[in-house]
C-alpha positions in Angstrom: 19.4 10.3 -5.9 17.1 7.8 -4.3 15.9 7.9 -0.7 16.3 4.9 1.7 13.8 2.1 0.7 13.1 3.7 -2.4 15.7 1.7 -4.6 14.3 -1.4 -3.2 10.6 -0.6 -4.2 11.6 0.7 -7.5 13.5 -2.4 -8.4 10.6 -4.7 -7.1 8.2 -2.7 -9.5 10.6 -3.4 -12.3 11.3 -6.9 -11.6 7.2 -7.3 -11.4 7.1 -5.6 -14.7 4.8 -2.8 -13.5 5.1 0.3 -15.8 5.2 3.1 -13.5 6.2 7.1 -13.0 7.9 8.1 -10.1 6.8 11.0 -8.3 9.2 13.0 -5.6 7.6 15.7 -3.3 9.0 15.4 -0.3 7.2 15.1 3.2 3.4 16.1 3.1 1.1 16.8 6.2 -2.2 15.3 5.0 -3.7 13.1 2.4 -5.0 16.0 0.7 -1.4 17.4 0.3 -0.1 14.1 -0.8 -2.8 13.9 -3.5 -2.3 17.3 -4.9 1.5 16.8 -4.6 1.1 13.7 -6.9 -1.7 15.1 -9.3 -4.5 12.6 -8.5 -7.7 12.3 -6.6 -7.3 11.7 -2.8 -9.5 8.5 -3.7 -6.6 7.5 -6.2 -4.0 7.8 -3.4 -3.4 3.9 -2.4 -2.4 3.3 1.5 -0.7 0.3 2.3 -1.7 -1.1 5.3 0.0 -4.0 7.2 -2.2 -6.1 9.3 -1.6 -8.8 11.5 -3.3 -11.9 11.2 -1.5 -14.3 13.5 1.9 -14.7 15.3 4.5 -14.1 12.3 1.5 -13.7 9.9 0.9 -10.4 8.4 -0.6 -9.1 5.0 -0.8 -6.0 3.2 -4.3 -4.4 2.5 -4.2 -1.7 -0.3 -7.0 0.9 0.8 -8.2 4.1 -1.4 -7.1 7.3 0.2 -10.8 8.4 0.9 -11.9 5.0 2.8 -10.8 2.8 5.7 -10.4 -0.9 6.4 -13.9 -2.4 7.1 -12.8 -4.6 9.9 -15.9 -6.8 9.8 -15.6 -7.1 5.8 -12.0 -7.9 6.2 -12.2 -10.6 8.9 -14.8 -12.1 7.1 -12.8 -12.6 3.7 -10.1 -14.0 5.4 -12.3 -16.3 7.7 -10.7 -15.1 11.2 -12.3 -13.6 14.0 -9.6 -11.3 15.1 -6.8 -9.0 13.0 -4.8 -6.2 14.4 -2.5 -3.4 13.3 1.1 -3.5 14.5 2.9 -1.3 16.4 5.4 1.2 14.2 8.4 -0.8 15.4 6.8 -4.1 14.4 5.7 -2.8 11.0 9.1 -1.8 9.9 10.5 -5.2 11.4 8.3 -7.1 9.3 8.4 -5.1 6.2 11.7 -3.2 6.3 9.7 0.4 5.7 8.5 2.7 8.2 5.1 3.9 8.6 4.1 6.6 6.0 6.5 4.5 3.3 5.2 1.0 3.5 4.6 -0.7 -0.1 4.3 -4.4 -0.8 6.8 -3.8 -3.5 10.5 -4.7 -2.1 9.2 -5.5 1.4 11.2 -8.0 3.6 8.8 -10.6 3.1 6.1 -11.6 0.3 3.3 -11.2 2.4 -0.3 -11.6 0.9 -2.3 -8.6 -0.6 -5.8 -7.8 -0.3 -6.7 -4.8 -2.6 -9.9 -3.3 -2.0 -12.3 -3.4 -5.4 -12.1 0.4 -6.1 -8.2 0.1 -6.7 -8.7 0.8 -10.3 -7.5 3.3 -13.1 -4.8 5.3 -12.5 -3.8 5.3 -8.8 -0.6 6.2 -6.9 1.0 4.0 -4.4 4.0 4.6 -2.3 7.6 3.8 -3.2 9.6 3.0 -0.2 10.4 6.7 1.1 8.8 9.5 2.4 7.5 11.9 -0.4 8.1 9.2 -3.1 5.2 7.4 -5.1 4.6 5.5 -8.2 2.0 6.5 -10.6 0.3 3.1 -11.9 -2.8 1.6 -13.5 -4.8 0.0 -10.6 -5.5 -3.1 -12.6 -1.8 -3.7 -13.4 -1.0 -3.1 -9.8 -3.3 -5.4 -8.4 -1.8 -8.1 -11.1 1.8 -7.4 -10.4 1.1 -8.1 -6.7 -1.2 -11.0 -7.3 -3.7 -9.2 -5.0 -7.2 -10.9 -3.8 -9.7 -8.0 -5.0 -12.6 -7.6 -2.6 -14.9 -5.0 -1.2 -12.8 -4.8 2.4 -13.3 -0.8 3.1 -15.7 1.6 4.2 -15.8 5.6 3.3 -13.6 7.4 5.8 
């Protein structure tokens, strides 16, 4: 039985032709716990961050688990002087997912995706519900999302 949000994410992955293996592990309390439950290194756990570029203009940034967005690098890539993170309610409103479950797959809008250049090899990305993830090939993930690939992170 799938959790709320999972069905939409999985359907979108399938529609994109992205080969994946689902893992259901329940809620976890840390990045290390999530990586262990998914059987991947923390650097292979991909966080999907919603970033606000302007009014009603958002994008998804795919960030390896052991890294954080480099705001100067991301602003330079996007050619903007200001970016922000929406609050939890706004993130849910613009994606259809609550924080901790956000994925570009099945989101309410097809916002642009920027993937850090380190998203490669076997990775695990959230699948729309707490404790549900999809293990995928990083290059196939980037291709399926039509993501722009760039160096947009720094060590956490």
